[in-house]
Biopython code that builds the backbone (N, CA, C, O; Angstrom):
import numpy as np
from Bio.PDB.StructureBuilder import StructureBuilder

atoms = [
    (1, "GLN", "N", (23.751, -10.140, 7.067)),
    (1, "GLN", "CA", (23.883, -9.057, 6.107)),
    (1, "GLN", "C", (22.967, -7.909, 6.507)),
    (1, "GLN", "O", (21.805, -8.113, 6.858)),
    (2, "VAL", "N", (23.513, -6.701, 6.448)),
    (2, "VAL", "CA", (22.731, -5.525, 6.816)),
    (2, "VAL", "C", (21.707, -5.209, 5.740)),
    (2, "VAL", "O", (22.013, -5.222, 4.547)),
    (3, "GLN", "N", (20.497, -4.928, 6.175)),
    (3, "GLN", "CA", (19.449, -4.500, 5.253)),
    (3, "GLN", "C", (18.851, -3.178, 5.719)),
    (3, "GLN", "O", (18.659, -2.951, 6.914)),
    (4, "LEU", "N", (18.564, -2.315, 4.756)),
    (4, "LEU", "CA", (17.983, -1.012, 5.031)),
    (4, "LEU", "C", (16.609, -0.946, 4.373)),
    (4, "LEU", "O", (16.464, -1.259, 3.192)),
    (5, "VAL", "N", (15.608, -0.541, 5.139)),
    (5, "VAL", "CA", (14.258, -0.426, 4.593)),
    (5, "VAL", "C", (13.707, 0.947, 4.954)),
    (5, "VAL", "O", (13.505, 1.271, 6.124)),
    (6, "GLU", "N", (13.472, 1.740, 3.923)),
    (6, "GLU", "CA", (12.923, 3.078, 4.110)),
    (6, "GLU", "C", (11.406, 3.045, 3.916)),
    (6, "GLU", "O", (10.888, 2.257, 3.124)),
    (7, "SER", "N", (10.712, 3.899, 4.640)),
    (7, "SER", "CA", (9.266, 3.981, 4.509)),
    (7, "SER", "C", (8.787, 5.364, 4.912)),
    (7, "SER", "O", (9.538, 6.148, 5.492)),
    (8, "GLY", "N", (7.536, 5.655, 4.603)),
    (8, "GLY", "CA", (6.925, 6.904, 5.018)),
    (8, "GLY", "C", (6.728, 7.923, 3.919)),
    (8, "GLY", "O", (6.101, 8.957, 4.145)),
    (9, "GLY", "N", (7.248, 7.656, 2.735)),
    (9, "GLY", "CA", (7.083, 8.593, 1.646)),
    (9, "GLY", "C", (5.636, 8.658, 1.173)),
    (9, "GLY", "O", (4.865, 7.714, 1.341)),
    (10, "ASP", "N", (5.291, 9.788, 0.581)),
    (10, "ASP", "CA", (3.904, 9.976, 0.134)),
    (10, "ASP", "C", (3.837, 11.183, -0.785)),
    (10, "ASP", "O", (4.836, 11.863, -1.018)),
    (11, "LEU", "N", (2.648, 11.437, -1.301)),
    (11, "LEU", "CA", (2.352, 12.645, -2.075)),
    (11, "LEU", "C", (1.728, 13.655, -1.121)),
    (11, "LEU", "O", (0.710, 13.377, -0.488)),
    (12, "VAL", "N", (2.346, 14.830, -1.023)),
    (12, "VAL", "CA", (1.832, 15.872, -0.142)),
    (12, "VAL", "C", (1.824, 17.212, -0.874)),
    (12, "VAL", "O", (2.510, 17.393, -1.880)),
    (13, "GLN", "N", (1.045, 18.128, -0.355)),
    (13, "GLN", "CA", (1.017, 19.472, -0.897)),
    (13, "GLN", "C", (2.185, 20.274, -0.334)),
    (13, "GLN", "O", (2.679, 19.999, 0.760)),
    (14, "ALA", "N", (2.609, 21.253, -1.091)),
    (14, "ALA", "CA", (3.660, 22.143, -0.600)),
    (14, "ALA", "C", (3.248, 22.733, 0.745)),
    (14, "ALA", "O", (2.095, 23.114, 0.949)),
    (15, "GLY", "N", (4.212, 22.797, 1.651)),
    (15, "GLY", "CA", (3.940, 23.273, 2.996)),
    (15, "GLY", "C", (3.584, 22.168, 3.976)),
    (15, "GLY", "O", (3.510, 22.399, 5.183)),
    (16, "GLY", "N", (3.367, 20.978, 3.461)),
    (16, "GLY", "CA", (3.000, 19.856, 4.310)),
    (16, "GLY", "C", (4.193, 19.212, 4.990)),
    (16, "GLY", "O", (5.328, 19.671, 4.864)),
    (17, "SER", "N", (3.910, 18.139, 5.712)),
    (17, "SER", "CA", (4.943, 17.441, 6.481)),
    (17, "SER", "C", (4.873, 15.937, 6.246)),
    (17, "SER", "O", (3.818, 15.379, 5.943)),
    (18, "LEU", "N", (6.021, 15.307, 6.396)),
    (18, "LEU", "CA", (6.116, 13.851, 6.344)),
    (18, "LEU", "C", (7.178, 13.405, 7.334)),
    (18, "LEU", "O", (8.092, 14.156, 7.672)),
    (19, "ARG", "N", (7.037, 12.168, 7.791)),
    (19, "ARG", "CA", (8.057, 11.568, 8.637)),
    (19, "ARG", "C", (8.510, 10.265, 7.993)),
    (19, "ARG", "O", (7.730, 9.324, 7.847)),
    (20, "LEU", "N", (9.762, 10.227, 7.617)),
    (20, "LEU", "CA", (10.335, 9.025, 7.031)),
    (20, "LEU", "C", (10.983, 8.170, 8.110)),
    (20, "LEU", "O", (11.486, 8.680, 9.111)),
    (21, "SER", "N", (10.960, 6.872, 7.891)),
    (21, "SER", "CA", (11.604, 5.937, 8.813)),
    (21, "SER", "C", (12.604, 5.072, 8.061)),
    (21, "SER", "O", (12.426, 4.766, 6.882)),
    (22, "CYS", "N", (13.649, 4.689, 8.766)),
    (22, "CYS", "CA", (14.666, 3.790, 8.218)),
    (22, "CYS", "C", (14.868, 2.669, 9.222)),
    (22, "CYS", "O", (15.298, 2.899, 10.352)),
    (23, "ALA", "N", (14.558, 1.470, 8.801)),
    (23, "ALA", "CA", (14.746, 0.303, 9.658)),
    (23, "ALA", "C", (16.017, -0.420, 9.242)),
    (23, "ALA", "O", (16.224, -0.710, 8.064)),
    (24, "VAL", "N", (16.854, -0.704, 10.208)),
    (24, "VAL", "CA", (18.136, -1.359, 9.945)),
    (24, "VAL", "C", (18.146, -2.723, 10.605)),
    (24, "VAL", "O", (17.904, -2.847, 11.805)),
    (25, "SER", "N", (18.424, -3.731, 9.824)),
    (25, "SER", "CA", (18.522, -5.078, 10.381)),
    (25, "SER", "C", (19.922, -5.611, 10.159)),
    (25, "SER", "O", (20.582, -5.269, 9.178)),
    (26, "GLY", "N", (20.364, -6.440, 11.065)),
    (26, "GLY", "CA", (21.657, -7.084, 10.896)),
    (26, "GLY", "C", (22.834, -6.286, 11.382)),
    (26, "GLY", "O", (23.978, -6.670, 11.137)),
    (27, "SER", "N", (22.588, -5.166, 12.076)),
    (27, "SER", "CA", (23.717, -4.380, 12.546)),
    (27, "SER", "C", (23.309, -3.583, 13.770)),
    (27, "SER", "O", (22.121, -3.432, 14.054)),
    (28, "ILE", "N", (24.275, -3.083, 14.479)),
    (28, "ILE", "CA", (23.998, -2.257, 15.644)),
    (28, "ILE", "C", (24.053, -0.802, 15.219)),
    (28, "ILE", "O", (25.123, -0.250, 14.966)),
    (29, "VAL", "N", (22.892, -0.200, 15.146)),
    (29, "VAL", "CA", (22.805, 1.166, 14.649)),
    (29, "VAL", "C", (23.502, 2.147, 15.559)),
    (29, "VAL", "O", (24.084, 3.128, 15.096)),
    (30, "SER", "N", (23.448, 1.889, 16.847)),
    (30, "SER", "CA", (23.868, 2.889, 17.806)),
    (30, "SER", "C", (25.338, 3.267, 17.685)),
    (30, "SER", "O", (25.723, 4.357, 18.108)),
    (31, "PHE", "N", (26.175, 2.392, 17.115)),
    (31, "PHE", "CA", (27.601, 2.678, 17.057)),
    (31, "PHE", "C", (28.040, 3.305, 15.739)),
    (31, "PHE", "O", (29.233, 3.516, 15.519)),
    (32, "ASN", "N", (27.102, 3.597, 14.879)),
    (32, "ASN", "CA", (27.442, 4.097, 13.559)),
    (32, "ASN", "C", (26.711, 5.392, 13.232)),
    (32, "ASN", "O", (25.528, 5.549, 13.534)),
    (33, "ALA", "N", (27.434, 6.313, 12.613)),
    (33, "ALA", "CA", (26.772, 7.503, 12.092)),
    (33, "ALA", "C", (25.955, 7.096, 10.875)),
    (33, "ALA", "O", (26.390, 6.292, 10.050)),
    (34, "MET", "N", (24.763, 7.667, 10.785)),
    (34, "MET", "CA", (23.891, 7.337, 9.665)),
    (34, "MET", "C", (23.408, 8.611, 8.982)),
    (34, "MET", "O", (23.484, 9.703, 9.544)),
    (35, "ALA", "N", (22.916, 8.453, 7.777)),
    (35, "ALA", "CA", (22.523, 9.614, 6.984)),
    (35, "ALA", "C", (21.291, 9.325, 6.153)),
    (35, "ALA", "O", (20.983, 8.179, 5.828)),
    (36, "TRP", "N", (20.603, 10.390, 5.821)),
    (36, "TRP", "CA", (19.535, 10.361, 4.821)),
    (36, "TRP", "C", (20.068, 11.001, 3.547)),
    (36, "TRP", "O", (20.766, 12.014, 3.583)),
    (37, "TYR", "N", (19.725, 10.387, 2.426)),
    (37, "TYR", "CA", (20.097, 10.889, 1.114)),
    (37, "TYR", "C", (18.823, 10.997, 0.281)),
    (37, "TYR", "O", (17.786, 10.430, 0.625)),
    (38, "ARG", "N", (18.925, 11.737, -0.819)),
    (38, "ARG", "CA", (17.813, 11.778, -1.757)),
    (38, "ARG", "C", (18.327, 11.893, -3.175)),
    (38, "ARG", "O", (19.409, 12.421, -3.431)),
    (39, "GLN", "N", (17.520, 11.383, -4.085)),
    (39, "GLN", "CA", (17.868, 11.460, -5.502)),
    (39, "GLN", "C", (16.637, 11.868, -6.286)),
    (39, "GLN", "O", (15.645, 11.142, -6.351)),
    (40, "ALA", "N", (16.726, 13.044, -6.877)),
    (40, "ALA", "CA", (15.648, 13.546, -7.724)),
    (40, "ALA", "C", (15.868, 13.061, -9.151)),
    (40, "ALA", "O", (16.993, 12.726, -9.519)),
    (41, "PRO", "N", (14.808, 13.019, -9.961)),
    (41, "PRO", "CA", (14.957, 12.557, -11.345)),
    (41, "PRO", "C", (16.013, 13.346, -12.093)),
    (41, "PRO", "O", (15.990, 14.577, -12.096)),
    (42, "GLY", "N", (16.940, 12.642, -12.729)),
    (42, "GLY", "CA", (17.962, 13.299, -13.526)),
    (42, "GLY", "C", (19.088, 13.929, -12.734)),
    (42, "GLY", "O", (19.952, 14.597, -13.302)),
    (43, "LYS", "N", (19.087, 13.722, -11.428)),
    (43, "LYS", "CA", (20.119, 14.325, -10.583)),
    (43, "LYS", "C", (20.873, 13.246, -9.809)),
    (43, "LYS", "O", (20.408, 12.115, -9.666)),
    (44, "GLN", "N", (22.044, 13.628, -9.319)),
    (44, "GLN", "CA", (22.826, 12.698, -8.511)),
    (44, "GLN", "C", (22.264, 12.613, -7.094)),
    (44, "GLN", "O", (21.594, 13.529, -6.617)),
    (45, "ARG", "N", (22.545, 11.522, -6.455)),
    (45, "ARG", "CA", (22.135, 11.348, -5.075)),
    (45, "ARG", "C", (22.891, 12.345, -4.206)),
    (45, "ARG", "O", (24.096, 12.532, -4.377)),
    (46, "GLU", "N", (22.186, 12.988, -3.272)),
    (46, "GLU", "CA", (22.816, 13.959, -2.396)),
    (46, "GLU", "C", (22.471, 13.641, -0.952)),
    (46, "GLU", "O", (21.419, 13.078, -0.650)),
    (47, "LYS", "N", (23.389, 14.019, -0.068)),
    (47, "LYS", "CA", (23.154, 13.809, 1.359)),
    (47, "LYS", "C", (22.290, 14.932, 1.889)),
    (47, "LYS", "O", (22.558, 16.108, 1.643)),
    (48, "VAL", "N", (21.254, 14.564, 2.614)),
    (48, "VAL", "CA", (20.320, 15.533, 3.176)),
    (48, "VAL", "C", (20.696, 15.875, 4.612)),
    (48, "VAL", "O", (20.691, 17.042, 5.004)),
    (49, "ALA", "N", (21.021, 14.844, 5.392)),
    (49, "ALA", "CA", (21.334, 15.038, 6.805)),
    (49, "ALA", "C", (22.055, 13.809, 7.327)),
    (49, "ALA", "O", (21.922, 12.715, 6.779)),
    (50, "HIS", "N", (22.822, 14.000, 8.395)),
    (50, "HIS", "CA", (23.392, 12.846, 9.057)),
    (50, "HIS", "C", (23.350, 13.026, 10.562)),
    (50, "HIS", "O", (23.231, 14.143, 11.066)),
    (51, "ILE", "N", (23.449, 11.910, 11.273)),
    (51, "ILE", "CA", (23.430, 11.918, 12.730)),
    (51, "ILE", "C", (24.511, 10.964, 13.215)),
    (51, "ILE", "O", (24.598, 9.825, 12.755)),
    (52, "THR", "N", (25.323, 11.428, 14.137)),
    (52, "THR", "CA", (26.426, 10.606, 14.638)),
    (52, "THR", "C", (25.938, 9.686, 15.759)),
    (52, "THR", "O", (24.793, 9.765, 16.204)),
    (53, "SER", "N", (26.834, 8.824, 16.191)),
    (53, "SER", "CA", (26.492, 7.891, 17.257)),
    (53, "SER", "C", (26.166, 8.628, 18.557)),
    (53, "SER", "O", (25.428, 8.109, 19.394)),
    (54, "SER", "N", (26.706, 9.819, 18.728)),
    (54, "SER", "CA", (26.440, 10.600, 19.935)),
    (54, "SER", "C", (25.239, 11.518, 19.787)),
    (54, "SER", "O", (24.857, 12.210, 20.730)),
    (55, "GLY", "N", (24.643, 11.520, 18.592)),
    (55, "GLY", "CA", (23.447, 12.321, 18.390)),
    (55, "GLY", "C", (23.672, 13.672, 17.746)),
    (55, "GLY", "O", (22.719, 14.427, 17.553)),
    (56, "ALA", "N", (24.908, 13.995, 17.409)),
    (56, "ALA", "CA", (25.166, 15.264, 16.713)),
    (56, "ALA", "C", (24.596, 15.182, 15.302)),
    (56, "ALA", "O", (24.660, 14.138, 14.653)),
    (57, "THR", "N", (24.044, 16.288, 14.842)),
    (57, "THR", "CA", (23.383, 16.294, 13.535)),
    (57, "THR", "C", (23.995, 17.326, 12.603)),
    (57, "THR", "O", (24.641, 18.281, 13.035)),
    (58, "ASN", "N", (23.777, 17.109, 11.328)),
    (58, "ASN", "CA", (24.248, 18.029, 10.298)),
    (58, "ASN", "C", (23.265, 17.982, 9.144)),
    (58, "ASN", "O", (22.747, 16.921, 8.797)),
    (59, "TYR", "N", (23.006, 19.163, 8.543)),
    (59, "TYR", "CA", (22.000, 19.251, 7.485)),
    (59, "TYR", "C", (22.542, 19.968, 6.261)),
    (59, "TYR", "O", (23.398, 20.847, 6.359)),
    (60, "ALA", "N", (22.028, 19.574, 5.117)),
    (60, "ALA", "CA", (22.304, 20.325, 3.905)),
    (60, "ALA", "C", (21.630, 21.689, 4.032)),
    (60, "ALA", "O", (20.584, 21.814, 4.669)),
    (61, "ASP", "N", (22.225, 22.695, 3.432)),
    (61, "ASP", "CA", (21.674, 24.047, 3.533)),
    (61, "ASP", "C", (20.235, 24.106, 3.020)),
    (61, "ASP", "O", (19.420, 24.880, 3.521)),
    (62, "SER", "N", (19.934, 23.292, 2.031)),
    (62, "SER", "CA", (18.610, 23.335, 1.405)),
    (62, "SER", "C", (17.489, 22.862, 2.332)),
    (62, "SER", "O", (16.318, 23.151, 2.087)),
    (63, "VAL", "N", (17.843, 22.142, 3.387)),
    (63, "VAL", "CA", (16.798, 21.616, 4.282)),
    (63, "VAL", "C", (16.941, 22.121, 5.706)),
    (63, "VAL", "O", (16.107, 21.820, 6.560)),
    (64, "LYS", "N", (17.981, 22.881, 5.965)),
    (64, "LYS", "CA", (18.235, 23.354, 7.320)),
    (64, "LYS", "C", (17.050, 24.170, 7.831)),
    (64, "LYS", "O", (16.545, 25.053, 7.137)),
    (65, "GLY", "N", (16.620, 23.866, 9.038)),
    (65, "GLY", "CA", (15.488, 24.562, 9.625)),
    (65, "GLY", "C", (14.139, 23.963, 9.289)),
    (65, "GLY", "O", (13.126, 24.326, 9.887)),
    (66, "ARG", "N", (14.118, 23.036, 8.323)),
    (66, "ARG", "CA", (12.849, 22.403, 7.935)),
    (66, "ARG", "C", (12.826, 20.906, 8.244)),
    (66, "ARG", "O", (11.775, 20.345, 8.555)),
    (67, "PHE", "N", (13.979, 20.271, 8.158)),
    (67, "PHE", "CA", (14.080, 18.821, 8.392)),
    (67, "PHE", "C", (14.772, 18.560, 9.720)),
    (67, "PHE", "O", (15.598, 19.351, 10.175)),
    (68, "ALA", "N", (14.417, 17.426, 10.335)),
    (68, "ALA", "CA", (15.076, 17.017, 11.580)),
    (68, "ALA", "C", (15.335, 15.520, 11.549)),
    (68, "ALA", "O", (14.420, 14.723, 11.339)),
    (69, "ILE", "N", (16.584, 15.148, 11.761)),
    (69, "ILE", "CA", (16.974, 13.744, 11.771)),
    (69, "ILE", "C", (17.072, 13.269, 13.223)),
    (69, "ILE", "O", (17.511, 14.010, 14.102)),
    (70, "SER", "N", (16.663, 12.041, 13.453)),
    (70, "SER", "CA", (16.748, 11.477, 14.806)),
    (70, "SER", "C", (16.911, 9.969, 14.708)),
    (70, "SER", "O", (16.781, 9.387, 13.630)),
    (71, "ARG", "N", (17.195, 9.350, 15.830)),
    (71, "ARG", "CA", (17.407, 7.909, 15.824)),
    (71, "ARG", "C", (16.889, 7.301, 17.117)),
    (71, "ARG", "O", (16.862, 7.954, 18.160)),
    (72, "ASP", "N", (16.483, 6.052, 17.034)),
    (72, "ASP", "CA", (16.084, 5.276, 18.203)),
    (72, "ASP", "C", (16.988, 4.050, 18.226)),
    (72, "ASP", "O", (16.712, 3.050, 17.564)),
    (73, "ASN", "N", (18.062, 4.138, 18.990)),
    (73, "ASN", "CA", (19.054, 3.068, 18.986)),
    (73, "ASN", "C", (18.487, 1.748, 19.491)),
    (73, "ASN", "O", (18.881, 0.680, 19.023)),
    (74, "ALA", "N", (17.582, 1.819, 20.427)),
    (74, "ALA", "CA", (17.016, 0.602, 21.001)),
    (74, "ALA", "C", (16.219, -0.191, 19.959)),
    (74, "ALA", "O", (16.115, -1.415, 20.033)),
    (75, "LYS", "N", (15.659, 0.540, 18.988)),
    (75, "LYS", "CA", (14.825, -0.106, 17.968)),
    (75, "LYS", "C", (15.520, -0.213, 16.618)),
    (75, "LYS", "O", (14.925, -0.685, 15.648)),
    (76, "ASN", "N", (16.774, 0.222, 16.550)),
    (76, "ASN", "CA", (17.494, 0.220, 15.266)),
    (76, "ASN", "C", (16.716, 0.988, 14.183)),
    (76, "ASN", "O", (16.570, 0.528, 13.051)),
    (77, "LEU", "N", (16.233, 2.147, 14.565)),
    (77, "LEU", "CA", (15.468, 2.978, 13.645)),
    (77, "LEU", "C", (16.076, 4.367, 13.549)),
    (77, "LEU", "O", (16.669, 4.874, 14.501)),
    (78, "MET", "N", (15.915, 4.967, 12.383)),
    (78, "MET", "CA", (16.298, 6.356, 12.176)),
    (78, "MET", "C", (15.124, 7.051, 11.497)),
    (78, "MET", "O", (14.378, 6.429, 10.741)),
    (79, "TYR", "N", (14.964, 8.335, 11.770)),
    (79, "TYR", "CA", (13.823, 9.073, 11.249)),
    (79, "TYR", "C", (14.278, 10.359, 10.554)),
    (79, "TYR", "O", (15.371, 10.873, 10.795)),
    (80, "LEU", "N", (13.409, 10.849, 9.695)),
    (80, "LEU", "CA", (13.599, 12.166, 9.107)),
    (80, "LEU", "C", (12.240, 12.870, 9.124)),
    (80, "LEU", "O", (11.342, 12.530, 8.354)),
    (81, "GLN", "N", (12.108, 13.841, 10.002)),
    (81, "GLN", "CA", (10.905, 14.662, 10.051)),
    (81, "GLN", "C", (11.079, 15.797, 9.061)),
    (81, "GLN", "O", (12.031, 16.572, 9.154)),
    (82, "MET", "N", (10.167, 15.894, 8.123)),
    (82, "MET", "CA", (10.266, 16.900, 7.068)),
    (82, "MET", "C", (9.068, 17.838, 7.158)),
    (82, "MET", "O", (7.926, 17.407, 7.000)),
    (83, "ASN", "N", (9.322, 19.089, 7.404)),
    (83, "ASN", "CA", (8.279, 20.103, 7.508)),
    (83, "ASN", "C", (8.448, 21.142, 6.409)),
    (83, "ASN", "O", (9.500, 21.234, 5.778)),
    (84, "SER", "N", (7.398, 21.920, 6.193)),
    (84, "SER", "CA", (7.437, 22.998, 5.194)),
    (84, "SER", "C", (7.982, 22.481, 3.870)),
    (84, "SER", "O", (8.867, 23.093, 3.271)),
    (85, "LEU", "N", (7.455, 21.365, 3.424)),
    (85, "LEU", "CA", (7.973, 20.732, 2.209)),
    (85, "LEU", "C", (7.756, 21.615, 0.987)),
    (85, "LEU", "O", (6.763, 22.334, 0.869)),
    (86, "LYS", "N", (8.730, 21.529, 0.080)),
    (86, "LYS", "CA", (8.700, 22.299, -1.157)),
    (86, "LYS", "C", (8.725, 21.345, -2.345)),
    (86, "LYS", "O", (9.180, 20.209, -2.208)),
    (87, "PRO", "N", (8.250, 21.776, -3.496)),
    (87, "PRO", "CA", (8.296, 20.900, -4.684)),
    (87, "PRO", "C", (9.710, 20.397, -4.986)),
    (87, "PRO", "O", (9.879, 19.282, -5.481)),
    (88, "GLU", "N", (10.713, 21.202, -4.693)),
    (88, "GLU", "CA", (12.090, 20.770, -4.952)),
    (88, "GLU", "C", (12.583, 19.694, -3.984)),
    (88, "GLU", "O", (13.689, 19.178, -4.147)),
    (89, "ASP", "N", (11.776, 19.353, -2.982)),
    (89, "ASP", "CA", (12.115, 18.233, -2.107)),
    (89, "ASP", "C", (11.685, 16.899, -2.707)),
    (89, "ASP", "O", (11.990, 15.843, -2.154)),
    (90, "THR", "N", (10.985, 16.942, -3.823)),
    (90, "THR", "CA", (10.538, 15.725, -4.489)),
    (90, "THR", "C", (11.731, 14.875, -4.897)),
    (90, "THR", "O", (12.618, 15.343, -5.611)),
    (91, "ALA", "N", (11.752, 13.628, -4.443)),
    (91, "ALA", "CA", (12.881, 12.739, -4.699)),
    (91, "ALA", "C", (12.582, 11.381, -4.074)),
    (91, "ALA", "O", (11.614, 11.219, -3.331)),
    (92, "VAL", "N", (13.429, 10.418, -4.389)),
    (92, "VAL", "CA", (13.442, 9.154, -3.655)),
    (92, "VAL", "C", (14.440, 9.325, -2.514)),
    (92, "VAL", "O", (15.582, 9.727, -2.733)),
    (93, "TYR", "N", (14.009, 9.022, -1.318)),
    (93, "TYR", "CA", (14.843, 9.198, -0.130)),
    (93, "TYR", "C", (15.386, 7.847, 0.331)),
    (93, "TYR", "O", (14.665, 6.850, 0.387)),
    (94, "TYR", "N", (16.671, 7.844, 0.658)),
    (94, "TYR", "CA", (17.373, 6.637, 1.082)),
    (94, "TYR", "C", (18.087, 6.901, 2.406)),
    (94, "TYR", "O", (18.411, 8.041, 2.739)),
    (95, "CYS", "N", (18.323, 5.832, 3.146)),
    (95, "CYS", "CA", (19.165, 5.930, 4.323)),
    (95, "CYS", "C", (20.362, 5.012, 4.142)),
    (95, "CYS", "O", (20.311, 4.054, 3.371)),
    (96, "ASN", "N", (21.431, 5.308, 4.852)),
    (96, "ASN", "CA", (22.616, 4.457, 4.819)),
    (96, "ASN", "C", (23.569, 4.900, 5.914)),
    (96, "ASN", "O", (23.395, 5.953, 6.527)),
    (97, "PHE", "N", (24.561, 4.089, 6.143)),
    (97, "PHE", "CA", (25.620, 4.453, 7.073)),
    (97, "PHE", "C", (26.483, 5.525, 6.426)),
    (97, "PHE", "O", (26.695, 5.511, 5.214)),
    (98, "LEU", "N", (26.976, 6.444, 7.227)),
    (98, "LEU", "CA", (27.677, 7.605, 6.680)),
    (98, "LEU", "C", (29.062, 7.235, 6.162)),
    (98, "LEU", "O", (29.416, 7.608, 5.043)),
    (99, "SER", "N", (29.848, 6.515, 6.946)),
    (99, "SER", "CA", (31.241, 6.285, 6.592)),
    (99, "SER", "C", (31.467, 5.003, 5.798)),
    (99, "SER", "O", (32.356, 4.944, 4.948)),
    (100, "SER", "N", (30.682, 4.001, 6.069)),
    (100, "SER", "CA", (30.851, 2.710, 5.397)),
    (100, "SER", "C", (29.505, 2.241, 4.866)),
    (100, "SER", "O", (28.858, 1.382, 5.466)),
    (101, "PRO", "N", (29.086, 2.807, 3.742)),
    (101, "PRO", "CA", (27.768, 2.460, 3.193)),
    (101, "PRO", "C", (27.634, 0.977, 2.890)),
    (101, "PRO", "O", (28.598, 0.316, 2.504)),
    (102, "VAL", "N", (26.440, 0.476, 3.069)),
    (102, "VAL", "CA", (26.100, -0.900, 2.717)),
    (102, "VAL", "C", (25.205, -0.838, 1.487)),
    (102, "VAL", "O", (24.841, 0.257, 1.058)),
    (103, "PRO", "N", (24.837, -1.985, 0.904)),
    (103, "PRO", "CA", (23.947, -1.950, -0.269)),
    (103, "PRO", "C", (22.698, -1.122, -0.001)),
    (103, "PRO", "O", (22.069, -1.246, 1.050)),
    (104, "TRP", "N", (22.351, -0.284, -0.957)),
    (104, "TRP", "CA", (21.231, 0.633, -0.794)),
    (104, "TRP", "C", (19.901, -0.118, -0.773)),
    (104, "TRP", "O", (19.732, -1.138, -1.440)),
    (105, "GLY", "N", (18.961, 0.415, 0.011)),
    (105, "GLY", "CA", (17.607, -0.091, -0.008)),
    (105, "GLY", "C", (16.851, 0.436, -1.206)),
    (105, "GLY", "O", (17.432, 1.059, -2.094)),
    (106, "ARG", "N", (15.557, 0.185, -1.229)),
    (106, "ARG", "CA", (14.729, 0.640, -2.359)),
    (106, "ARG", "C", (14.396, 2.123, -2.268)),
    (106, "ARG", "O", (14.033, 2.742, -3.268)),
    (107, "GLY", "N", (14.515, 2.684, -1.100)),
    (107, "GLY", "CA", (14.147, 4.077, -0.924)),
    (107, "GLY", "C", (12.649, 4.251, -0.766)),
    (107, "GLY", "O", (11.883, 3.295, -0.888)),
    (108, "THR", "N", (12.241, 5.476, -0.495)),
    (108, "THR", "CA", (10.826, 5.801, -0.366)),
    (108, "THR", "C", (10.557, 7.099, -1.120)),
    (108, "THR", "O", (11.286, 8.078, -0.960)),
    (109, "GLN", "N", (9.522, 7.105, -1.932)),
    (109, "GLN", "CA", (9.238, 8.234, -2.819)),
    (109, "GLN", "C", (8.510, 9.351, -2.066)),
    (109, "GLN", "O", (7.483, 9.127, -1.426)),
    (110, "VAL", "N", (9.061, 10.536, -2.160)),
    (110, "VAL", "CA", (8.408, 11.736, -1.632)),
    (110, "VAL", "C", (8.088, 12.636, -2.810)),
    (110, "VAL", "O", (8.976, 13.009, -3.576)),
    (111, "THR", "N", (6.831, 12.980, -2.952)),
    (111, "THR", "CA", (6.399, 13.869, -4.021)),
    (111, "THR", "C", (5.665, 15.050, -3.402)),
    (111, "THR", "O", (4.690, 14.876, -2.672)),
    (112, "VAL", "N", (6.145, 16.250, -3.701)),
    (112, "VAL", "CA", (5.545, 17.460, -3.155)),
    (112, "VAL", "C", (4.900, 18.222, -4.302)),
    (112, "VAL", "O", (5.580, 18.675, -5.223)),
    (113, "ALA", "N", (3.599, 18.357, -4.236)),
    (113, "ALA", "CA", (2.856, 19.059, -5.281)),
    (113, "ALA", "C", (2.762, 20.546, -4.960)),
    (113, "ALA", "O", (2.589, 20.944, -3.808)),
    (114, "SER", "N", (2.880, 21.345, -5.999)),
    (114, "SER", "CA", (2.822, 22.795, -5.789)),
    (114, "SER", "C", (1.392, 23.294, -5.772)),
    (114, "SER", "O", (1.158, 24.491, -5.606)),
]
sb = StructureBuilder()
sb.init_structure("model")
sb.init_model(0)
sb.init_chain("A")
sb.init_seg("    ")
for serial, (resi, resn, name, xyz) in enumerate(atoms, 1):
    if name == "N":
        sb.init_residue(resn, " ", resi, " ")
    sb.init_atom(name, np.array(xyz, "f"), 0.0, 1.0, " ", f" {name:<3s}", serial, name[0])
structure = sb.get_structure()
């Protein structure tokens, strides 16, 4: 069974940076497009970025130019480098497969203080 474990969230000041990690067990990451999502309090979960098996990336307009998604296929890991963080980036961040989602992990909390 595939398991997703997110980590790296923290409390940071506005303008700061964080690097989130997503560890995938039980599956071959390299053949699947994957994505980062986030859910802020009282809001629906939204897709932040995705990366295809060939490494092509796509970002939500709200994070374009500030966030960078990457993957390490050999280690079954995916990352989200977040720079110039804003208070509106505060949310629980999740990773999952883009086209065929599996059960969600616990996510990792990112809190950006103004």
